[in-house]
N, C-alpha and C positions, 0 to 999 in steps of 0.2 A: 571596628573603627568608632562606632557610637559609644561602646563601652569604654574605650580608651579615653575619649573626650570627657565622659561623665566622671571617670576616676580623677582626672587631673583637675576638673572644675571643683569637685567636692573637696579635694585635698588642698588646693590653693585658695579658692574663693571662700569656701565655707569653713575651712580650718579643721576639717574632720580628720580623725586618725585613720591609719590604714586598716586597723581592725574594725572600726565602725563602718568604713566604706565596704569592707569585705562582707559584713553582716547584712548591710542594706541591699547591696547588689547581688548577694549570694554568689560571690566569686572567691576563689581561694586567695588567702592573704598573700601568698607568694606571688600570685599574678598581679595583685595590686602593687606590691613592692617593686616588681619588675618594671611596670609602666611608670611609676613615680621616679625610680632611679634613672630610667632611660630618658625621661623628660628633663630631669636635672642635668644629666650629661649633655644632652642636646643644647640646653641653654648655656652651659659653660662654653661650648664650642662656638656658639653664635650669640655673644652678649649684646651686640648692638642691633643686628637685623633679625627680624622675626619671620623672614620668608621661609626658611627651612623648617622653622618650628611649626608654622601652619601646615606645611606639607607633612611633617611628622604626625601631627594630630589627625590629619585626614587620611593617612596611609592605613591600608588594611593590614591587620596583624599577620605576620608570617611565622610559620613554624619550621623548625629545623628538621629537615628530612635527609639525613645523610644517605649517600648512595650505597645501597646494600650489595654485597658481592653475590654473584650467581652461584648458588649451591649445586644445582643439578647440571648446569652447563659448564663442565670442566674444560680445561685446555685440550685434553685428549679428544673429547667429543667435538669441540670446535674444529680441530684439525681434520677429523673424520668428515665432518660436514663440508669443509672447504674442499677436500679431495673429491667428494661427490659432485659439488658444484663445478669444479674444474672439468670433471668428466662430462657433465652436461654441456659445457662450453665447447668441448672437443666434438661432441656429437652434432651440435648445431653447425660447426664449421664444415663438417663432412656431409651435411645435408640430411642428418638424422634427427631433425627437430621434433618429429612425432614420436621419438623413442627416448626422450629425455625423462629423467626421474622427477616426479612431482614431490611436493613437500611431504605428503603422506607416505610416499615410497621411501624417502630418506629416513623418515621416522621408523619405518619397518626394518630397514637395514640396521639402524642403531639398536632397536630392540633385539634383533637377532644376534647382535654382538654382546648382549647382556647389559646394555646401558639403560638405566632407569631415568627417563626424561619424558616430559609431556609434549604434546603436539603444539601447544601455544608457544612454548619456549623455542622449539625448532623454527616455527613460522616467524617469530619476532627476530631471531638471529639471521635467518635467510633474508628477510625483508630489509634488515639493516645493511646487509652485504650488497644487496642488489638495488639499493635505493637509487633512483634516478631523479634528475631534476624535471619538474613538470614542463610540458611543452607549451610554448606561447603561440597564439594564433593572431593573424592580422585580419582585421575586419575589412571587407571589400566594399567598394561603391561602384555600381555599374551604370553606364549610360543607357538611355532608352534604346532598345532594339539591338544592343551589342552582344548579349550572351543569353543562350538558352541551354539548359542542362537536360540530359536524357538518362533514364535508368529503367530497369525492369523490377517488378515485384511479383511475388507469388500470391495467388488468391485461391482459397479453398471454399467452394460453395456447393450447394446441392441443386442439381438440375433434374427435375422430374423424380426427386427422391434419391438420386444417385450422386454420391460424392464425386466432385469433379475438381481437378486442379487446373487453374487457368493462369496465364501470364499477363500481367498488367503493364502496358507501356505507358510511362509517365513523362511528360514534358513540363518544365517549370522555368519561367523567365527569371533572369537574375535581377532585373530592375523592378518589375511590377509584382513578382511572385505569382503571376497568372499561371494557372494550372490547366493541363489537359491530359486525359487518360482514356485508354481504350483496351479492350480485352482480346486475347488470342489464346489458342489452344497450346501453342508451342512458342518457345523463345528462339525462333529460327530466322534465317535470312529474309524469307518472304514477309514474315510478320514485322521484322525490323524495317524493311523498306516501306511496307504499306502503312505502318504507323506514322512514318514521316510524311507520306503523301497526304494522309488524313489531317495531320497537324498543320501542314502548310496550307491546305485547302481551308481549314478552319480559321486560321489567322489571316488568310489572304495576304500573306507576306512571308519573307524569309529573314530569320535572324542572321546577324553578321557572323556569329561563331556558335558552333554546337559543341558541347562538352560531353565526353564519354569516359567511362572507366574502362578497365581492361576486359570488356565483354568479348566473347568469341565471335559475335556477329559483326564487331567493329574492328577488332585487332586481328590481322592475319598472322603475324609473327613478330617476335621481338628481335631487334637488330642492335646488338651490343647491350649495354646495361640500361640505357635510358630511351633509345629510339624504338619506335613501334611502327610497323608497316600496316596501313589500313587495308581492310578487305576490299574485294572488287565491288561489293554492294555499296560500301561507303563511298568509294571512288565514283561510282555511277551516280549516286545521289548528289555528291558534291558537284560533279560535272553538269548535272541537269539544273539544280537549283542555285549553284554558284555561291556556296557558303564556305567559310573556313571551319576547321575542326581542331579540337585540342583533346589530348588524352591525359587523364589524371595519373599521378604516380600510384604505384601499387599500395594497397591498404591505406589510402588517403581519401576516405569518404568526405572529409571536410573540404576538399578541393571542389566538390560539387554539392555543397551542403544544402542548397535550396531543394533540389530534387530528392536528395537522400532523406530529408525530412518529409517531403511531400508523399513519397511512397507509403510510409507508415501512416501518415495523417489521412490520406485519401482512403486507404484500405480500411482503416478503423472506422471512419465516418460513413463509408459506403456499405461495408459488409459486416460491421460490428453489430448493427441492429437488425439486419436482415440478410439471410444467406440461403433462402429457399426461392427458387425461380423455376418457371416452366420451360424456359429455353435460354440459350445463350444471348439471343437478341434482347430478351426482357432484362437480363442481367446487365447488358451494356447500356440499355436505355436508363435503367436505374442509376448506373454509374454516371452517365452524362448529367442527370438531374442533380445528383449530389455535388458533383464538381462545379456546376453552375451556381449552386447555393454557396459553396465555399468561396468562389470567386466574387460573390456578391456580399460577402461579410466584411465589414470595416476592419482594417488592420489595426493592430495595437499601436504601432509607431505613429500612424497618421489617421486622420478621420476618413480617408478615402478607401474605397474597396479596390481589390486587385483588378476588377473589370474596368473601373474608372482610370486607374493607372495604365492599363493596357490600351485604352482608347487613346491616351496621350502617346504611348509608346508606338502604336501602330503606324504613326506618321513616319517613323524612322526606319521601319522595316524595308528591306529591299523588295522590289517587285517580284511576284511569283510568276513563274512560267506555266505552261500547260502541265497538267498532271503527269507524273512519271508512271509509266507502265511497268509494274513490278510483278513479274511472273517468271517461272523457269519453264523450260521446254524439254520434254522427253519424247523419244520415239519408242513406242511399245507395240508388241504383237498381240493381236486378239487370239485367245486360246479357244479350245473346243467348246467352252461354255459361252462364247461370244462376250468375253470380258477381258479387260486389261488390268494388270496388277501394278499398283503403285503403293509403296510403303506397306506391304503386306495386306492391302485392302483391294478388293475387286470392284470394277465399275463396268457396267454393260455398254455394249456398242451394238448397232444393228447386226442381226445374225448372218447376213450375207458377207460380212467382213471377217469371218473365221479364218485364221491363218494369215491375215493381212496386217501390214504395219500401219499404225495410225500415229498422228502427231498430237501430243497432249500438252496443253498450256496449264500449268499448275499455279493457282493462286492460293492465298492463305485460307480462303473460304469455299473455293469451288474448283472444279476441273472442267476445262473446255476441250473437247476432242474433235479433231479434224481428220478428214481423209481426202487427199488430193485438193487441199486448200478449201474444202467445203465443210462447214460445221455439221457434225452428225450427232453430237450429244453434249449435254451440259449436266453435270452432277454436283451436288453439294459435297464438299470434301469431308471425308470421314477421318477422325483422329483416333479411332479405336484400333483393335488388332484383329485381323482376319475377318473383317466384315464384308458383306456383299451389298452393293448399291445397284439395284436392278430396276429397269424400266420395262413394263409389260409391252409397250409399243415396239421395243426392239426385237421381240421374239414372236410376233404374230405370224410371220411367214412359216417359221418352223412349227409353231403350234397348229397351224392350219393342216399341216401334214401329220402331226402327232397330237390330235386333240385330247387324247386320254391323259397326256402329261400335264394338262392345265390344272386339274383339281388340286394337286399337292405341290404345285410349282412355287418356287421362290418369287417368280415374277408376279403371280396373282397375289401372293401374301403381301408384297410391297406395293401393290396398286392402291388406288384411292379407295376410301371407304365406300363411296357410291358404287363403283364398279364391282367391288366384292359383294355388296348387298344385292345388286342386280343379278349377278351370277347365281347367288344362293337362292334367290326367289324364283327365277324363271328358267335357268339354264343348267342346273345340275345334271339333268338327264341328257342334255344335248349341248355339250361344250363347243362342238363345231359351229353351231349356229351363233353362239356368243362371239366366237373368234371372227366369224364372217361379219357380224355387226361392227366389231372394232375395226376390221379392215375397211369396211365401208366408211366409217367415220374418219379414219386416217386419210383415205383417198380424197374425200370431199372436205377435209379440214373442219370437221364438225366437233365442237367442244363439248365438255360435260354439261354446260348449262343448256345448250340446245337439245342435247340428248335427254336431259331431265324433263324439259318442256314437252318433248314428243311423248315420253313415257306417261306423263300426267294427262295429256290429251287422250292418249289411248286408253288409260284407265277409266276415264269418264265415259268412253264409248263402249268398250268391251273389257271390263275388268277381269274376266275369267280367262281371257285368251290373249296373252302378250307374246308376240313372236317377232323374229327378226324381219320377216317379210312386211308385217304391218308397220313396224318402226321405220324401216327404210322407205316405205311408201310415204309416210308422213314427212320424213326428213327430205326425201327426194323432191317433194313439191315445194320446198322452201329452203334450199341449201344455202342461199345467199343472205338470209335474214338471221339476225342474232338479237335477242334470244327468243322473241315471240313467234307464234305460229300463224297468225292471221295478220296480213299487212296489205291494205289497199286492194290492188288488182288481183292479189292472190286469193281473195275470198272465194271466188267461184271455183277455183281449183281445189281449195280446201274442202268446200262443200261436196264436190264430186268425189273426192277421196274418201270422205266420211261415209257417203252413201255406198261406195264400193266396199268399204270395210264392213259395213253393217250387213250387206248382202252376203259377203263371205262368212260372216259369223252365223247368220241364219242357216246357211247351207250346212255348216259344220254341226250346229245344234240339232238340225232335223235329220 
């Protein structure tokens, strides 16, 4: 454009010849002649007005690029590609969409037939045949408290050095973009219900409408082409919290774009910088802190944070009722090991219930076991495979009859560090005495703290002789106090017990 103007100015204003302009600008003389002749022709067409001449002088030079014929893509090859594309369409209609030929497969077929053609040529031809118009989207504006979106996301972290795959439940408000997230081991019905209970307790209110995709914990089955039947879990949640629900169309993540983006955003911000944790609880606490930071960050569209917008939105939420009890119930029989099996994992019950049926309330994080409406055990839920969750207290009666089984028992291996150390220090040669001590503690509801205090007091008196009789003597004189050993009126009894123990020790030593 600049060169064209310079040629015309030097030719008309300065009266230079075309050859001179060619030498000065180092341009081919034919190019100079072309621009001069083109300018003269343009002036003849517009003798009175200069509007088009200005446009001509400002116009970027264009070069003639005639459409070249395709040499490799012959009509025969094009027909062959069309036939293969038609075969792909037939497969899609018959539900074989996973068995259609890709572009590289079509290229392989052409090469097998002896055609010499490149991959890029085949891709360009197919793209031209399958070209579709781009989809347009409608931006939405939501009223405060009207819509909240829910979705799952997979998180991979390391807990105590072991790689663990967790499921992250994410909620995002359509109005304020306020986010909430929590972690579960599985993407099951209990986790689905419990995540909603936590979220509504956190917000202290209920959104008017909850939006879901076609997740199996929310959609029971499809009715026709467009209708979907909700699961019983979703129906129960709706009935308790009284909100509406809406399902997105299949493969339409844009219909819940807030939470779709939040899953990726929260996962990256929370676990992109740190993925080593000592426990699931620590990982969830870290997630809560990161989400709070994200909610406290000013949004790009406005100067307000999501937390500030949520404070305004909170006034429009519906009142929340009492928390929804989300658990499932199973009736299981205790086997010969005094355990019940749930999802290939075993949990202990008191040994006198062998062969009996017990009722089990299954939560996402624990199991509560009942027998005749009486609570008999509570265990942390295991998400492993073929694991044993054992309480030593459940086997004391059997171990009292079979004390030799204690040393290598799973019950002792899973007991507290303190009890294992006490057994190894004082009772390896007399396991029955250790079991009698535990039976005494269970009968009188003596906890580990009080037992530890009694042990320390006894170590100060006679460190070389720790026995069940002496421990129970100290514990029996103060069974109602926790955790100290000397309290007010008990001092005289304490002193008498100490004197008695010293006398026994002297007799043994002499």
